[in-house]
PDB file with one MODEL, atoms N, CA, C and O in Angstrom:
MODEL        1
ATOM      1  N   MET A   1      50.844 168.804  61.713  1.00  0.00           N
ATOM      2  CA  MET A   1      50.240 170.424  61.876  1.00  0.00           C
ATOM      3  C   MET A   1      50.763 170.931  62.248  1.00  0.00           C
ATOM      4  O   MET A   1      51.709 170.633  62.978  1.00  0.00           O
ATOM      5  N   ILE A   2      50.347 172.094  61.878  1.00  0.00           N
ATOM      6  CA  ILE A   2      50.841 173.474  61.760  1.00  0.00           C
ATOM      7  C   ILE A   2      49.885 174.663  62.596  1.00  0.00           C
ATOM      8  O   ILE A   2      48.680 174.910  62.642  1.00  0.00           O
ATOM      9  N   ILE A   3      51.252 175.308  63.288  1.00  0.00           N
ATOM     10  CA  ILE A   3      50.922 176.456  64.723  1.00  0.00           C
ATOM     11  C   ILE A   3      50.943 177.739  63.915  1.00  0.00           C
ATOM     12  O   ILE A   3      51.981 178.194  63.433  1.00  0.00           O
ATOM     13  N   MET A   4      50.036 178.165  63.819  1.00  0.00           N
ATOM     14  CA  MET A   4      50.090 180.076  63.644  1.00  0.00           C
ATOM     15  C   MET A   4      49.906 180.761  64.729  1.00  0.00           C
ATOM     16  O   MET A   4      49.102 180.601  65.648  1.00  0.00           O
ATOM     17  N   ARG A   5      51.078 181.889  64.472  1.00  0.00           N
ATOM     18  CA  ARG A   5      50.810 182.669  65.743  1.00  0.00           C
ATOM     19  C   ARG A   5      49.899 183.986  65.429  1.00  0.00           C
ATOM     20  O   ARG A   5      49.314 184.083  64.350  1.00  0.00           O
ATOM     21  N   LEU A   6      49.819 184.904  66.344  1.00  0.00           N
ATOM     22  CA  LEU A   6      48.399 185.652  66.407  1.00  0.00           C
ATOM     23  C   LEU A   6      48.503 186.435  64.934  1.00  0.00           C
ATOM     24  O   LEU A   6      47.617 186.511  64.083  1.00  0.00           O
ATOM     25  N   THR A   7      49.828 186.984  64.888  1.00  0.00           N
ATOM     26  CA  THR A   7      49.776 187.911  63.834  1.00  0.00           C
ATOM     27  C   THR A   7      49.728 187.280  62.123  1.00  0.00           C
ATOM     28  O   THR A   7      49.760 187.999  61.124  1.00  0.00           O
ATOM     29  N   ASP A   8      49.666 186.170  62.127  1.00  0.00           N
ATOM     30  CA  ASP A   8      49.513 185.264  61.169  1.00  0.00           C
ATOM     31  C   ASP A   8      47.952 185.106  61.020  1.00  0.00           C
ATOM     32  O   ASP A   8      47.457 185.520  59.971  1.00  0.00           O
ATOM     33  N   VAL A   9      47.061 184.496  62.057  1.00  0.00           N
ATOM     34  CA  VAL A   9      45.928 184.346  62.108  1.00  0.00           C
ATOM     35  C   VAL A   9      45.369 185.910  61.470  1.00  0.00           C
ATOM     36  O   VAL A   9      44.547 186.027  60.562  1.00  0.00           O
ATOM     37  N   MET A  10      46.060 187.064  62.217  1.00  0.00           N
ATOM     38  CA  MET A  10      45.249 188.367  61.695  1.00  0.00           C
ATOM     39  C   MET A  10      45.309 188.666  59.711  1.00  0.00           C
ATOM     40  O   MET A  10      44.615 189.264  58.889  1.00  0.00           O
ATOM     41  N   PHE A  11      46.241 188.054  59.702  1.00  0.00           N
ATOM     42  CA  PHE A  11      46.688 188.194  58.098  1.00  0.00           C
ATOM     43  C   PHE A  11      45.699 187.332  57.456  1.00  0.00           C
ATOM     44  O   PHE A  11      44.898 187.803  56.648  1.00  0.00           O
ATOM     45  N   HIS A  12      45.710 186.128  57.762  1.00  0.00           N
ATOM     46  CA  HIS A  12      44.553 185.150  56.802  1.00  0.00           C
ATOM     47  C   HIS A  12      43.320 185.428  57.130  1.00  0.00           C
ATOM     48  O   HIS A  12      42.470 184.935  56.388  1.00  0.00           O
ATOM     49  N   THR A  13      42.886 186.172  58.157  1.00  0.00           N
ATOM     50  CA  THR A  13      41.527 185.897  58.537  1.00  0.00           C
ATOM     51  C   THR A  13      40.944 187.735  58.267  1.00  0.00           C
ATOM     52  O   THR A  13      39.803 188.079  58.574  1.00  0.00           O
ATOM     53  N   GLY A  14      41.839 188.578  57.740  1.00  0.00           N
ATOM     54  CA  GLY A  14      41.485 189.570  58.140  1.00  0.00           C
ATOM     55  C   GLY A  14      40.768 190.538  59.292  1.00  0.00           C
ATOM     56  O   GLY A  14      40.212 191.609  59.049  1.00  0.00           O
ATOM     57  N   LEU A  15      40.904 189.929  60.573  1.00  0.00           N
ATOM     58  CA  LEU A  15      40.756 190.210  61.772  1.00  0.00           C
ATOM     59  C   LEU A  15      41.873 191.168  62.582  1.00  0.00           C
ATOM     60  O   LEU A  15      43.089 191.160  62.389  1.00  0.00           O
ATOM     61  N   GLY A  16      41.307 191.798  63.310  1.00  0.00           N
ATOM     62  CA  GLY A  16      42.324 192.504  64.189  1.00  0.00           C
ATOM     63  C   GLY A  16      42.112 191.774  65.888  1.00  0.00           C
ATOM     64  O   GLY A  16      41.101 191.367  66.461  1.00  0.00           O
ATOM     65  N   ARG A  17      43.112 191.825  66.183  1.00  0.00           N
ATOM     66  CA  ARG A  17      43.340 191.043  67.460  1.00  0.00           C
ATOM     67  C   ARG A  17      42.143 190.629  68.428  1.00  0.00           C
ATOM     68  O   ARG A  17      41.725 189.561  68.876  1.00  0.00           O
ATOM     69  N   SER A  18      41.773 192.021  68.545  1.00  0.00           N
ATOM     70  CA  SER A  18      40.395 192.473  69.601  1.00  0.00           C
ATOM     71  C   SER A  18      39.384 192.009  69.102  1.00  0.00           C
ATOM     72  O   SER A  18      38.515 191.835  69.956  1.00  0.00           O
ATOM     73  N   SER A  19      39.060 191.696  68.005  1.00  0.00           N
ATOM     74  CA  SER A  19      37.860 190.875  67.032  1.00  0.00           C
ATOM     75  C   SER A  19      38.113 189.062  67.511  1.00  0.00           C
ATOM     76  O   SER A  19      37.260 188.393  68.094  1.00  0.00           O
ATOM     77  N   ILE A  20      39.494 188.557  67.082  1.00  0.00           N
ATOM     78  CA  ILE A  20      39.639 187.575  67.081  1.00  0.00           C
ATOM     79  C   ILE A  20      39.000 187.617  68.731  1.00  0.00           C
ATOM     80  O   ILE A  20      37.864 187.212  68.981  1.00  0.00           O
ATOM     81  N   TYR A  21      39.973 188.197  69.831  1.00  0.00           N
ATOM     82  CA  TYR A  21      39.438 187.627  71.187  1.00  0.00           C
ATOM     83  C   TYR A  21      38.170 187.716  71.185  1.00  0.00           C
ATOM     84  O   TYR A  21      37.658 186.598  71.245  1.00  0.00           O
ATOM     85  N   LYS A  22      37.353 188.643  71.139  1.00  0.00           N
ATOM     86  CA  LYS A  22      35.804 188.681  71.017  1.00  0.00           C
ATOM     87  C   LYS A  22      35.465 187.597  70.527  1.00  0.00           C
ATOM     88  O   LYS A  22      35.491 186.719  71.390  1.00  0.00           O
ATOM     89  N   PHE A  23      35.145 187.223  69.507  1.00  0.00           N
ATOM     90  CA  PHE A  23      35.122 186.331  68.748  1.00  0.00           C
ATOM     91  C   PHE A  23      35.460 184.528  69.592  1.00  0.00           C
ATOM     92  O   PHE A  23      34.544 183.716  69.722  1.00  0.00           O
ATOM     93  N   ILE A  24      36.473 184.328  69.914  1.00  0.00           N
ATOM     94  CA  ILE A  24      36.881 183.143  70.871  1.00  0.00           C
ATOM     95  C   ILE A  24      36.477 183.488  72.141  1.00  0.00           C
ATOM     96  O   ILE A  24      36.631 182.509  72.871  1.00  0.00           O
ATOM     97  N   ALA A  25      35.902 184.707  72.913  1.00  0.00           N
ATOM     98  CA  ALA A  25      35.028 184.783  73.976  1.00  0.00           C
ATOM     99  C   ALA A  25      33.433 184.331  73.767  1.00  0.00           C
ATOM    100  O   ALA A  25      32.663 183.978  74.660  1.00  0.00           O
ATOM    101  N   ALA A  26      33.187 184.426  72.518  1.00  0.00           N
ATOM    102  CA  ALA A  26      31.647 184.372  72.267  1.00  0.00           C
ATOM    103  C   ALA A  26      31.614 182.857  71.781  1.00  0.00           C
ATOM    104  O   ALA A  26      30.497 182.344  71.717  1.00  0.00           O
ATOM    105  N   GLY A  27      32.918 181.945  71.367  1.00  0.00           N
ATOM    106  CA  GLY A  27      32.446 180.600  71.047  1.00  0.00           C
ATOM    107  C   GLY A  27      32.182 180.361  69.968  1.00  0.00           C
ATOM    108  O   GLY A  27      31.805 179.267  69.547  1.00  0.00           O
ATOM    109  N   THR A  28      32.396 181.705  69.133  1.00  0.00           N
ATOM    110  CA  THR A  28      33.011 181.478  67.396  1.00  0.00           C
ATOM    111  C   THR A  28      33.774 181.709  66.940  1.00  0.00           C
ATOM    112  O   THR A  28      33.512 182.418  65.969  1.00  0.00           O
ATOM    113  N   PHE A  29      35.173 181.428  67.115  1.00  0.00           N
ATOM    114  CA  PHE A  29      36.356 181.333  66.906  1.00  0.00           C
ATOM    115  C   PHE A  29      37.173 179.742  66.829  1.00  0.00           C
ATOM    116  O   PHE A  29      36.447 178.793  67.122  1.00  0.00           O
ATOM    117  N   PRO A  30      38.295 179.493  66.540  1.00  0.00           N
ATOM    118  CA  PRO A  30      39.037 178.685  67.597  1.00  0.00           C
ATOM    119  C   PRO A  30      39.632 178.781  68.447  1.00  0.00           C
ATOM    120  O   PRO A  30      40.653 179.456  68.319  1.00  0.00           O
ATOM    121  N   LYS A  31      39.378 178.262  69.578  1.00  0.00           N
ATOM    122  CA  LYS A  31      40.472 178.527  70.707  1.00  0.00           C
ATOM    123  C   LYS A  31      42.157 178.275  70.379  1.00  0.00           C
ATOM    124  O   LYS A  31      42.576 177.337  69.701  1.00  0.00           O
ATOM    125  N   PRO A  32      42.908 179.199  70.938  1.00  0.00           N
ATOM    126  CA  PRO A  32      44.342 179.023  70.907  1.00  0.00           C
ATOM    127  C   PRO A  32      44.621 177.968  71.454  1.00  0.00           C
ATOM    128  O   PRO A  32      43.847 177.406  72.230  1.00  0.00           O
ATOM    129  N   VAL A  33      45.980 177.446  71.084  1.00  0.00           N
ATOM    130  CA  VAL A  33      46.775 176.570  71.907  1.00  0.00           C
ATOM    131  C   VAL A  33      47.942 176.967  73.068  1.00  0.00           C
ATOM    132  O   VAL A  33      48.857 177.531  72.468  1.00  0.00           O
ATOM    133  N   PRO A  34      48.175 176.896  74.201  1.00  0.00           N
ATOM    134  CA  PRO A  34      48.859 177.043  74.342  1.00  0.00           C
ATOM    135  C   PRO A  34      50.252 176.797  74.290  1.00  0.00           C
ATOM    136  O   PRO A  34      50.352 175.633  74.676  1.00  0.00           O
ATOM    137  N   LEU A  35      51.580 177.297  73.990  1.00  0.00           N
ATOM    138  CA  LEU A  35      52.596 177.102  73.799  1.00  0.00           C
ATOM    139  C   LEU A  35      53.714 177.519  75.123  1.00  0.00           C
ATOM    140  O   LEU A  35      54.540 176.665  75.444  1.00  0.00           O
ATOM    141  N   GLY A  36      53.696 178.477  75.646  1.00  0.00           N
ATOM    142  CA  GLY A  36      54.542 178.275  76.527  1.00  0.00           C
ATOM    143  C   GLY A  36      53.859 179.003  77.648  1.00  0.00           C
ATOM    144  O   GLY A  36      52.630 179.061  77.627  1.00  0.00           O
ATOM    145  N   ASP A  37      54.637 179.652  78.778  1.00  0.00           N
ATOM    146  CA  ASP A  37      54.190 180.613  79.756  1.00  0.00           C
ATOM    147  C   ASP A  37      53.156 181.880  79.076  1.00  0.00           C
ATOM    148  O   ASP A  37      52.019 182.189  79.433  1.00  0.00           O
ATOM    149  N   ARG A  38      54.089 182.526  77.867  1.00  0.00           N
ATOM    150  CA  ARG A  38      52.943 184.146  77.289  1.00  0.00           C
ATOM    151  C   ARG A  38      52.790 183.664  75.774  1.00  0.00           C
ATOM    152  O   ARG A  38      52.681 184.495  74.873  1.00  0.00           O
ATOM    153  N   ALA A  39      52.787 182.193  75.509  1.00  0.00           N
ATOM    154  CA  ALA A  39      52.716 182.307  74.097  1.00  0.00           C
ATOM    155  C   ALA A  39      51.899 181.084  73.653  1.00  0.00           C
ATOM    156  O   ALA A  39      52.085 179.926  74.026  1.00  0.00           O
ATOM    157  N   VAL A  40      50.899 181.559  72.737  1.00  0.00           N
ATOM    158  CA  VAL A  40      49.901 181.052  72.114  1.00  0.00           C
ATOM    159  C   VAL A  40      49.710 180.745  70.378  1.00  0.00           C
ATOM    160  O   VAL A  40      49.919 181.657  69.578  1.00  0.00           O
ATOM    161  N   GLY A  41      49.374 179.633  70.011  1.00  0.00           N
ATOM    162  CA  GLY A  41      48.804 179.743  68.729  1.00  0.00           C
ATOM    163  C   GLY A  41      47.598 179.135  68.603  1.00  0.00           C
ATOM    164  O   GLY A  41      46.800 178.746  69.456  1.00  0.00           O
ATOM    165  N   TRP A  42      47.570 179.093  66.842  1.00  0.00           N
ATOM    166  CA  TRP A  42      46.144 178.355  66.532  1.00  0.00           C
ATOM    167  C   TRP A  42      46.698 177.263  65.743  1.00  0.00           C
ATOM    168  O   TRP A  42      47.855 177.498  65.395  1.00  0.00           O
ATOM    169  N   VAL A  43      46.218 176.100  65.337  1.00  0.00           N
ATOM    170  CA  VAL A  43      45.632 175.462  64.617  1.00  0.00           C
ATOM    171  C   VAL A  43      45.642 175.544  62.789  1.00  0.00           C
ATOM    172  O   VAL A  43      44.550 175.446  62.230  1.00  0.00           O
ATOM    173  N   LYS A  44      46.351 175.644  62.311  1.00  0.00           N
ATOM    174  CA  LYS A  44      46.259 176.053  60.950  1.00  0.00           C
ATOM    175  C   LYS A  44      44.876 175.522  60.397  1.00  0.00           C
ATOM    176  O   LYS A  44      43.936 176.225  60.028  1.00  0.00           O
ATOM    177  N   SER A  45      44.913 174.684  60.405  1.00  0.00           N
ATOM    178  CA  SER A  45      43.832 173.530  59.854  1.00  0.00           C
ATOM    179  C   SER A  45      42.429 174.823  60.354  1.00  0.00           C
ATOM    180  O   SER A  45      41.780 175.606  59.661  1.00  0.00           O
ATOM    181  N   GLU A  46      42.419 174.540  61.808  1.00  0.00           N
ATOM    182  CA  GLU A  46      41.044 175.291  62.391  1.00  0.00           C
ATOM    183  C   GLU A  46      40.402 176.792  61.739  1.00  0.00           C
ATOM    184  O   GLU A  46      39.305 177.219  61.379  1.00  0.00           O
ATOM    185  N   ILE A  47      42.190 177.414  61.859  1.00  0.00           N
ATOM    186  CA  ILE A  47      41.426 178.829  61.363  1.00  0.00           C
ATOM    187  C   ILE A  47      41.253 178.350  59.761  1.00  0.00           C
ATOM    188  O   ILE A  47      40.188 178.903  59.489  1.00  0.00           O
ATOM    189  N   GLU A  48      41.672 177.650  58.545  1.00  0.00           N
ATOM    190  CA  GLU A  48      40.960 177.289  57.430  1.00  0.00           C
ATOM    191  C   GLU A  48      39.685 177.065  57.588  1.00  0.00           C
ATOM    192  O   GLU A  48      38.794 177.664  56.986  1.00  0.00           O
ATOM    193  N   ASP A  49      39.536 176.204  58.393  1.00  0.00           N
ATOM    194  CA  ASP A  49      37.995 175.375  58.600  1.00  0.00           C
ATOM    195  C   ASP A  49      36.753 176.990  58.720  1.00  0.00           C
ATOM    196  O   ASP A  49      35.849 177.437  58.013  1.00  0.00           O
ATOM    197  N   TRP A  50      37.378 177.368  59.963  1.00  0.00           N
ATOM    198  CA  TRP A  50      36.372 178.447  60.198  1.00  0.00           C
ATOM    199  C   TRP A  50      36.389 180.383  58.770  1.00  0.00           C
ATOM    200  O   TRP A  50      35.696 181.398  58.702  1.00  0.00           O
ATOM    201  N   ILE A  51      37.640 179.816  57.972  1.00  0.00           N
ATOM    202  CA  ILE A  51      37.526 180.872  57.113  1.00  0.00           C
ATOM    203  C   ILE A  51      36.399 180.059  56.214  1.00  0.00           C
ATOM    204  O   ILE A  51      35.411 180.741  55.945  1.00  0.00           O
ATOM    205  N   MET A  52      36.398 178.468  55.620  1.00  0.00           N
ATOM    206  CA  MET A  52      35.345 178.286  54.786  1.00  0.00           C
ATOM    207  C   MET A  52      34.317 178.311  55.526  1.00  0.00           C
ATOM    208  O   MET A  52      33.289 178.391  54.854  1.00  0.00           O
ATOM    209  N   ASP A  53      34.179 178.283  56.431  1.00  0.00           N
ATOM    210  CA  ASP A  53      32.566 178.167  57.341  1.00  0.00           C
ATOM    211  C   ASP A  53      32.254 179.442  56.854  1.00  0.00           C
ATOM    212  O   ASP A  53      31.447 179.422  55.925  1.00  0.00           O
ATOM    213  N   LYS A  54      32.674 180.611  57.224  1.00  0.00           N
ATOM    214  CA  LYS A  54      32.043 182.054  57.004  1.00  0.00           C
ATOM    215  C   LYS A  54      31.977 182.422  55.567  1.00  0.00           C
ATOM    216  O   LYS A  54      31.277 183.406  55.326  1.00  0.00           O
ATOM    217  N   ILE A  55      32.883 181.518  54.000  1.00  0.00           N
ATOM    218  CA  ILE A  55      32.865 182.088  52.958  1.00  0.00           C
ATOM    219  C   ILE A  55      31.052 180.790  52.497  1.00  0.00           C
ATOM    220  O   ILE A  55      30.155 181.278  51.811  1.00  0.00           O
ATOM    221  N   GLU A  56      30.941 179.368  53.013  1.00  0.00           N
ATOM    222  CA  GLU A  56      29.732 178.473  52.709  1.00  0.00           C
ATOM    223  C   GLU A  56      28.612 179.742  53.609  1.00  0.00           C
ATOM    224  O   GLU A  56      27.681 179.964  52.835  1.00  0.00           O
ATOM    225  N   ASP A  57      28.453 180.488  54.771  1.00  0.00           N
ATOM    226  CA  ASP A  57      27.373 180.914  55.191  1.00  0.00           C
ATOM    227  C   ASP A  57      27.438 182.116  54.286  1.00  0.00           C
ATOM    228  O   ASP A  57      26.327 182.642  54.226  1.00  0.00           O
ATOM    229  N   ARG A  58      28.052 182.538  53.794  1.00  0.00           N
ATOM    230  CA  ARG A  58      27.777 183.891  52.701  1.00  0.00           C
ATOM    231  C   ARG A  58      27.628 183.110  51.722  1.00  0.00           C
ATOM    232  O   ARG A  58      26.766 183.871  51.281  1.00  0.00           O
ATOM    233  N   ASP A  59      27.667 182.003  50.681  1.00  0.00           N
ATOM    234  CA  ASP A  59      26.962 181.453  49.634  1.00  0.00           C
ATOM    235  C   ASP A  59      25.525 181.152  50.187  1.00  0.00           C
ATOM    236  O   ASP A  59      24.533 181.264  49.467  1.00  0.00           O
ATOM    237  N   LYS A  60      25.479 180.862  51.168  1.00  0.00           N
ATOM    238  CA  LYS A  60      23.857 180.581  51.192  1.00  0.00           C
ATOM    239  C   LYS A  60      22.997 181.220  51.334  1.00  0.00           C
ATOM    240  O   LYS A  60      21.831 181.000  51.008  1.00  0.00           O
ATOM    241  N   ARG A  61      23.657 182.553  52.096  1.00  0.00           N
ATOM    242  CA  ARG A  61      22.523 184.017  52.074  1.00  0.00           C
ATOM    243  C   ARG A  61      22.458 184.152  50.905  1.00  0.00           C
ATOM    244  O   ARG A  61      21.262 184.308  50.661  1.00  0.00           O
ATOM    245  N   LEU A  62      23.214 184.202  49.692  1.00  0.00           N
ATOM    246  CA  LEU A  62      23.703 184.852  48.276  1.00  0.00           C
ATOM    247  C   LEU A  62      22.498 184.029  47.733  1.00  0.00           C
ATOM    248  O   LEU A  62      21.555 184.708  47.326  1.00  0.00           O
ATOM    249  N   ALA A  63      22.370 182.600  47.657  1.00  0.00           N
ATOM    250  CA  ALA A  63      21.759 181.657  47.354  1.00  0.00           C
ATOM    251  C   ALA A  63      19.884 182.071  47.785  1.00  0.00           C
ATOM    252  O   ALA A  63      18.830 182.004  47.152  1.00  0.00           O
ATOM    253  N   ALA A  64      20.221 182.439  49.000  1.00  0.00           N
ATOM    254  CA  ALA A  64      18.180 182.425  49.347  1.00  0.00           C
ATOM    255  C   ALA A  64      17.959 183.543  49.052  1.00  0.00           C
ATOM    256  O   ALA A  64      16.742 183.727  49.072  1.00  0.00           O
ATOM    257  N   SER A  65      18.535 184.470  48.763  1.00  0.00           N
ATOM    258  CA  SER A  65      18.247 185.603  48.433  1.00  0.00           C
ATOM    259  C   SER A  65      18.035 185.897  46.728  1.00  0.00           C
ATOM    260  O   SER A  65      17.743 187.023  46.328  1.00  0.00           O
TER     261      SER A  65
ENDMDL
END
């Protein structure tokens, strides 16, 4: 299992920090894993799954139009 830090998540998703935390609060983005007192990370496979879900949503919308 690979843990990604915030900068890596931002790079891979194209989202900013505030957007990531907004989506987490809304329950639409993977929750971070506590790594220490002041450190969190995200499971890489969960981020990749989230990205694939976005791609599938886009493809469904395109097919419906």
